[in-house]
C-alpha positions in Angstrom: 0.0 0.0 0.0 2.8 2.4 1.0 4.5 1.8 -2.4 1.2 2.5 -4.2 0.8 5.8 -2.4 4.4 6.8 -3.1 3.9 5.9 -6.8 0.7 8.0 -6.9 2.5 10.9 -5.2 5.4 10.7 -7.6 3.0 10.6 -10.6 1.2 13.8 -9.3 4.6 15.5 -8.7 5.8 14.7 -12.2 2.6 16.1 -13.8 3.3 19.4 -12.0 7.0 19.8 -13.0 8.6 21.4 -16.1 9.6 18.8 -18.7 13.3 18.6 -18.0 12.7 18.3 -14.3 10.0 15.7 -14.9 12.3 13.4 -16.8 15.1 13.9 -14.1 12.8 13.1 -11.2 11.5 10.0 -13.1 15.0 8.8 -13.5 15.8 9.4 -9.8 12.6 7.6 -8.8 13.7 4.6 -10.8 17.1 4.7 -9.0 15.3 5.0 -5.7 13.2 1.9 -6.4 16.3 0.0 -7.4 18.0 1.0 -4.1 15.0 -0.1 -2.1 14.8 -3.4 -3.9 18.5 -3.9 -3.2 18.1 -3.1 0.5 15.1 -5.5 0.9 16.7 -8.4 -1.0 20.4 -7.8 -1.6 21.9 -9.6 -4.5 24.8 -9.3 -6.9 22.5 -8.8 -9.9 20.5 -6.0 -8.3 23.8 -4.3 -7.3 25.1 -4.6 -10.8 21.9 -3.3 -12.3 22.0 -0.2 -10.1 25.6 0.3 -11.0 24.8 0.0 -14.8 22.0 2.5 -14.3 24.2 5.1 -12.8 27.3 4.9 -14.9 27.6 6.8 -18.2 29.1 10.2 -18.1 32.6 9.0 -17.1 32.9 6.3 -19.7 31.3 8.5 -22.3 33.7 11.5 -21.7 36.8 9.3 -21.7 35.9 7.3 -24.8 34.9 10.5 -26.6 38.3 11.9 -25.6 39.8 9.3 -28.0 38.2 11.3 -30.8 39.2 11.4 -34.4 41.8 14.0 -33.7 43.1 11.9 -30.9 43.2 8.8 -33.1 45.1 10.7 -35.8 47.5 12.2 -33.2 48.3 8.9 -31.6 48.8 7.2 -35.0 51.1 10.0 -36.1 53.0 9.9 -32.8 53.7 6.2 -33.1 54.7 6.6 -36.8 57.1 9.5 -36.0 58.6 8.4 -32.6 57.9 4.7 -32.2 57.0 3.3 -28.8 60.0 4.0 -26.7 58.8 7.3 -25.2 55.1 7.6 -25.8 53.7 4.3 -24.5 55.1 5.0 -21.0 54.0 8.6 -21.4 50.4 7.6 -22.2 50.3 5.2 -19.2 51.2 8.2 -17.1 48.4 10.2 -18.7 45.8 7.7 -17.4 45.9 8.8 -13.8 46.3 12.4 -14.9 43.0 12.2 -16.8 41.3 10.5 -13.9 42.4 13.2 -11.4 41.1 16.0 -13.6 37.7 14.4 -14.5 36.9 13.0 -11.0 36.7 16.5 -9.7 33.9 17.3 -12.1 31.9 14.4 -10.8 32.0 15.7 -7.2 31.3 19.3 -8.3 28.3 18.3 -10.4 26.9 15.9 -7.8 27.2 18.3 -4.9 26.1 21.5 -6.6 23.6 20.2 -9.2 25.0 23.0 -11.4 27.0 22.9 -14.7 30.6 24.1 -14.9 29.8 27.3 -16.9 27.0 28.1 -14.5 29.3 27.7 -11.5 32.0 30.0 -13.0 29.5 32.7 -13.9 27.7 32.6 -10.6 30.9 32.5 -8.4 33.4 34.7 -10.3 31.1 37.0 -12.3 30.4 37.7 -16.0 34.0 38.7 -17.0 35.6 35.4 -16.0 32.4 33.5 -17.1 32.6 35.1 -20.6 36.4 34.4 -20.7 35.9 30.7 -19.9 33.0 30.4 -22.3 34.9 32.0 -25.1 37.8 29.7 -24.6 35.5 26.7 -24.6 33.5 27.6 -27.7 36.6 28.4 -29.8 38.3 25.2 -28.7 35.1 23.2 -29.3 34.7 24.5 -32.8 38.3 23.8 -33.7 38.1 20.3 -32.1 34.9 19.6 -34.1 36.8 20.3 -37.3 39.1 17.4 -36.4 36.1 15.2 -35.8 34.8 15.9 -39.3 38.3 15.4 -40.7 38.2 11.9 -39.2 34.7 11.2 -40.5 35.5 12.3 -44.1 38.8 10.5 -44.2 37.3 7.3 -42.8 34.4 7.3 -45.2 36.6 8.2 -48.2 38.1 4.7 -47.8 34.7 3.4 -48.8 34.2 5.7 -51.7 31.9 8.2 -50.0 32.6 11.8 -51.1 33.5 14.3 -48.3 30.4 16.4 -48.8 28.1 13.5 -48.1 30.1 12.1 -45.2 30.3 15.5 -43.5 26.5 16.1 -44.1 25.7 12.6 -42.8 27.9 13.1 -39.7 26.2 16.4 -38.9 22.7 15.0 -39.4 23.5 12.1 -37.0 24.8 14.4 -34.4 21.8 16.8 -34.7 19.3 14.0 -34.7 20.7 12.3 -31.6 20.8 15.7 -29.8 17.4 17.0 -30.9 15.2 13.9 -30.7 16.5 11.8 -27.9 15.9 12.6 -24.2 18.9 12.4 -21.8 18.6 8.7 -20.7 18.2 7.4 -24.3 20.8 9.9 -25.6 23.4 8.7 -23.2 22.7 5.0 -23.9 22.8 5.5 -27.7 26.1 7.5 -27.3 27.5 4.7 -25.2 26.7 2.1 -27.9 28.4 4.3 -30.5 31.4 4.6 -28.1 31.8 0.8 -28.0 33.2 1.0 -31.6 36.2 3.0 -30.3 37.5 -0.2 -28.8 38.1 -1.7 -32.3 41.7 -0.3 -32.2 42.6 -2.7 -29.4 42.0 -6.0 -31.3 43.5 -4.4 -34.4 46.7 -3.7 -32.4 46.8 -7.3 -31.0 46.1 -8.8 -34.5 49.1 -6.8 -35.9 51.5 -8.7 -33.6 53.3 -5.6 -32.4 56.8 -5.7 -31.1 55.8 -6.6 -27.5 59.5 -6.9 -26.5 60.1 -3.3 -27.4 57.0 -2.3 -25.5 58.3 -4.0 -22.3 61.7 -2.5 -22.9 60.2 0.9 -23.2 58.5 0.6 -19.9 61.8 -0.2 -18.2 64.0 2.3 -20.0 61.8 5.3 -20.6 63.9 8.0 -22.4 63.6 10.8 -24.9 64.6 9.7 -28.4 68.2 10.7 -29.4 68.8 13.2 -32.3 65.3 14.7 -32.6 64.2 18.2 -33.1 63.2 19.5 -29.7 60.6 21.9 -31.0 58.8 19.2 -33.0 59.0 16.8 -30.1 57.5 19.3 -27.6 54.8 20.1 -30.1 53.8 16.4 -30.2 53.9 16.1 -26.4 51.5 19.1 -26.2 49.3 17.5 -28.8 49.1 14.2 -26.8 48.4 16.2 -23.6 45.7 18.1 -25.4 44.0 14.9 -26.6 44.2 13.4 -23.1 42.7 16.3 -21.1 40.8 19.1 -22.8 38.5 22.0 -21.6 35.4 20.5 -23.2 35.7 17.4 -21.0 35.3 19.5 -17.8 32.1 21.2 -19.1 30.7 18.0 -20.6 31.1 15.6 -17.7 29.8 18.1 -15.0 26.8 19.1 -17.0 26.2 15.4 -17.9 26.3 14.5 -14.2 23.7 17.3 -13.5 21.4 16.3 -16.4 21.6 12.7 -15.4 20.6 13.7 -11.8 23.5 12.2 -9.8 23.5 13.2 -6.1 26.2 13.1 -3.4 25.4 9.5 -2.5 26.2 8.6 -6.2 29.7 10.0 -6.1 31.5 6.7 -5.5 29.8 5.2 -8.6 30.6 8.3 -10.6 34.2 7.9 -9.6 34.2 4.2 -10.6 32.5 5.2 -13.9 35.3 7.7 -14.5 38.0 5.2 -13.6 36.6 2.6 -16.0 36.4 5.2 -18.8 40.0 6.3 -18.1 41.4 2.8 -18.4 39.5 2.2 -21.6 40.8 5.5 -23.0 44.4 4.5 -22.1 44.1 1.1 -23.7 42.9 2.5 -27.0 45.6 5.2 -27.0 48.4 2.7 -26.2 47.0 0.3 -28.9 47.2 3.0 -31.5 50.8 3.9 -30.7 51.8 0.2 -30.5 50.2 -0.4 -33.9 51.8 2.4 -35.8 55.0 2.4 -33.7 55.6 -1.2 -34.7 54.6 -1.1 -38.4 55.0 2.5 -39.7 57.9 3.9 -37.5 61.1 3.5 -39.4 59.7 3.8 -42.9 61.3 6.5 -45.0 59.6 9.8 -44.2 57.3 8.3 -41.6 57.8 11.3 -39.3 55.9 13.4 -41.9 53.2 10.9 -42.7 49.6 12.0 -42.7 46.8 9.6 -41.7 46.3 8.6 -45.4 49.9 7.4 -45.7 49.8 5.7 -42.3 46.7 3.7 -43.3 48.3 2.8 -46.6 51.4 1.6 -44.7 49.2 -0.4 -42.3 47.6 -2.2 -45.3 51.0 -4.0 -45.7 51.1 -5.0 -42.0 49.6 -8.2 -40.6 46.1 -6.5 -40.3 46.0 -6.2 -44.1 43.3 -4.3 -46.1 40.5 -5.7 -44.0 42.1 -4.3 -40.8 42.8 -1.0 -42.5 39.1 -0.8 -43.4 38.2 -1.4 -39.8 40.7 1.3 -38.8 38.8 3.7 -41.1 35.5 2.7 -39.5 37.1 3.3 -36.1 38.1 6.8 -37.3 34.5 7.5 -38.3 33.2 6.3 -35.0 35.7 8.3 -33.0 34.7 11.5 -34.9 31.0 10.7 -34.4 31.1 10.0 -30.6 33.3 13.0 -29.9 31.0 15.3 -32.1 28.0 14.1 -30.1 29.7 14.9 -26.8 31.3 18.1 -27.8 28.2 19.5 -29.4 26.3 18.8 -26.1 29.0 20.4 -24.1 28.7 23.6 -26.1 24.9 23.7 -25.7 25.1 23.0 -22.0 27.8 25.7 -21.4 26.0 28.4 -23.5 22.7 27.5 -22.0 24.1 27.8 -18.5 25.8 31.1 -19.2 22.8 32.7 -20.8 20.3 31.2 -18.4 18.4 29.4 -21.2 16.2 26.4 -20.6 19.0 23.8 -20.8 18.6 20.0 -20.7 18.7 17.2 -23.2 15.4 16.2 -21.6 13.7 19.2 -23.3 12.0 18.9 -26.7 13.4 21.1 -29.4 10.4 23.3 -29.6 10.8 24.2 -25.9 14.5 24.9 -26.0 15.6 25.6 -29.6 18.2 28.3 -28.7 19.8 25.8 -26.3 20.2 23.2 -29.0 21.1 25.6 -31.8 24.1 27.0 -29.8 25.9 23.7 -30.1 24.7 22.7 -33.5 25.8 26.0 -35.2 29.4 25.4 -34.2 29.1 21.8 -35.4 27.7 22.9 -38.8 30.6 25.4 -39.1 33.1 22.7 -38.4 31.5 20.4 -41.0 31.7 23.1 -43.6 35.4 23.9 -42.8 36.6 20.4 -43.7 35.1 20.9 -47.2 37.3 23.9 -48.0 39.5 22.9 -50.9 43.2 22.4 -50.1 42.7 23.1 -46.4 45.8 21.9 -44.4 43.8 19.3 -42.4 46.8 17.3 -41.1 48.5 20.4 -39.7 45.2 21.7 -38.3 44.6 18.4 -36.5 47.8 18.5 -34.4 47.4 22.3 -33.9 43.9 21.8 -32.4 45.3 19.4 -29.8 48.1 21.9 -28.9 45.5 24.7 -28.6 43.5 22.5 -26.2 46.6 22.0 -24.0 47.3 25.7 -24.0 43.7 26.5 -22.9 43.7 23.8 -20.2 45.6 25.5 -17.3 43.1 28.4 -17.1 40.2 25.9 -17.1 41.9 23.8 -14.5 42.4 26.8 -12.2 38.7 27.6 -12.2 38.0 24.0 -11.4 40.5 23.9 -8.5 39.1 27.2 -7.0 35.6 25.7 -7.0 36.8 22.3 -5.5 38.6 24.1 -2.7 35.7 26.3 -1.7 34.1 24.7 1.5 31.0 26.9 1.1 30.3 25.2 -2.2 31.7 21.7 -1.6 31.2 21.1 2.1 32.8 17.8 3.1 33.6 17.0 -0.5 36.3 19.7 -0.9 39.6 18.5 -2.4 41.9 16.6 -0.1 45.6 17.7 0.1 46.8 14.8 -2.2 44.2 15.8 -4.8 45.4 19.4 -4.8 49.0 18.3 -5.0 48.2 16.0 -8.0 46.0 18.7 -9.7 48.6 21.5 -9.2 51.3 19.2 -10.5 49.2 18.7 -13.7 48.8 22.4 -14.1 52.5 22.9 -13.6 53.3 20.2 -16.2 51.0 21.9 -18.7 52.5 25.3 -18.1 56.1 24.0 -18.4 55.2 22.3 -21.6 53.5 25.4 -23.0 56.4 27.6 -21.9 59.0 25.3 -23.5 57.0 25.2 -26.7 56.8 29.0 -26.8 60.5 29.2 -26.2 61.3 26.9 -29.1 59.0 28.9 -31.3 60.7 32.2 -30.5 64.3 30.7 -30.4 64.1 27.7 -32.7 67.8 27.0 -32.7 68.4 27.5 -28.9 67.9 23.8 -28.1 
């Protein structure tokens, strides 16, 4: 009887709420019912079902981080420098990405506010506009790399760039406009599964595992390389591991999903799983190209077309190269879905628009259009004849790493504010780790700037 009364009360409450809140409350009510069932009759399967219900933002943001630009960057990194330096480097990047993104889980679950909304509300319109401008510019540039990946991948199957760019845009727009948050997230996660194709491809290529093990034990900078180019590639790998859009996306996703303080441990586990998957894919790509493309004449200057042509002569053959192309398309699609949503959320929060993927387009068209306009611009950019797409891809990752220290500082200020976070403020070790990451980014940025101004000094 009590359950029937509760259900009736919830039904009445839902009928009185705005649409976005109605969907969110309904999701939380389902979670509450799962928790009650677990308490009454504990079982492994009920615990697993609750866990699977609550995860999503962490896995999605990390898999989307292995975007088309990231796939191209990792492939070019392995082709240019092999596996001696960058596989250990990417292993180090796994905890770095977790430390950064875990903070957004706590901030979103405690405040129930998106990242842009928190910056505008806490630090005023100047800093709010500054952070929003950085995000929107970086997002549009990053989206260009996603459509580069989509068009290159589809070109392998004879699809003209104009049709693949248009098709990619329509898929992103359709998913955002016509799916509500829960379905949008689950569809995006199914798309994200395709990102893992690079792991079996790397295994099937029979990479030089002995060299991988040796690299782990004798990590060193390659001898006789151009320092400026090497630092540039380090920055590109940093930029594709941690980027400003990820902060805005995961925090807003946590809010739209409706996670609360009691869900923080599952949100942390969600992020940890996503981080490990991200690292596996990145390492697989470097192992693949570092084993079979590195050492070829001119490999340091290979674009992704030349890299895939070289891989066709590796053990994965033409079939594996075709799967690589499909993986490139998937990487562009999943990242475009996530980055478009992050732009819409951030602009909606800053301008106080109705903002939730639970809203129908006719009720929140400005919210949806703010993200889709940037995506349309990116799709058109890749169609410009003779555009330097390969150079642009690496440059975008570098720009992301240059923008990241400012974004990290806002995040750290918020996470160390007891008035906002209460008992969930950063612990000393979390601050030490986070400030070390900011320091690493600033040193790398400064070193790159030095090599640009004084190209022959090092």
